[in-house]
C-alpha positions in Angstrom: -10.5 58.3 7.9 -12.2 58.9 4.5 -15.8 59.7 3.5 -17.8 56.7 2.4 -19.4 57.0 -1.0 -22.4 54.9 0.1 -23.3 57.4 2.9 -22.4 61.1 2.8 -22.5 61.3 6.6 -20.3 58.2 7.0 -16.6 57.5 7.1 -14.4 54.5 6.4 -11.5 53.9 8.6 -8.3 52.2 7.4 -6.0 50.9 10.1 -2.5 49.4 9.6 0.4 48.2 11.7 3.7 47.1 10.2 4.2 44.3 12.7 2.2 42.6 15.4 4.8 43.9 17.9 3.7 47.5 17.3 1.0 47.0 19.9 3.7 47.0 22.5 4.6 50.6 21.6 1.0 51.8 22.0 0.3 51.7 18.2 -2.1 48.7 18.1 -4.9 48.5 15.7 -7.3 48.6 18.6 -5.9 51.9 19.8 -5.9 53.4 16.3 -9.6 52.4 15.9 -10.6 54.0 19.2 -8.9 57.2 18.2 -10.4 57.2 14.7 -13.9 56.4 16.0 -13.6 59.3 18.5 -12.5 61.7 15.7 -15.4 60.6 13.5 -17.8 61.2 16.4 -16.2 64.6 17.0 -16.8 65.4 13.3 -20.4 64.2 13.4 -19.7 61.2 11.2 -20.7 57.6 11.6 -18.3 54.8 10.9 -19.6 52.8 8.0 -16.7 50.4 7.5 -13.4 49.5 9.1 -10.5 48.0 7.1 -7.6 46.5 9.1 -4.2 45.3 7.9 -0.9 44.1 9.2 1.5 45.0 6.5 5.0 46.4 6.3 5.4 50.0 5.2 8.0 48.8 2.7 5.3 47.0 0.8 3.7 48.6 -2.2 0.0 49.6 -2.0 -0.9 46.8 -4.5 0.0 44.3 -1.7 -2.5 45.9 0.7 -5.9 44.4 -0.2 -7.7 46.1 2.7 -6.4 49.5 1.6 -7.6 48.9 -1.9 -11.0 47.9 -0.6 -11.2 51.0 1.5 -10.3 53.3 -1.4 -12.8 51.5 -3.7 -15.5 52.3 -1.2 -14.7 56.0 -0.9 -15.6 59.1 -2.8 
């Protein structure tokens, strides 16, 4: 979770899984989002944007377009 530059009380959430099978292990994007939204609420932040990706951890960040979008939208 990263502060959004468009809204000082807002947060962007970046979610990633390496494979679609990770959901079986309880690491699904849906579960990550639920936990991140709960933490944002606990911190008094509102979620401005959510960026989701299925990408291997072996990939370099320049192959993660959603990560780049999230970072471009942050302070």
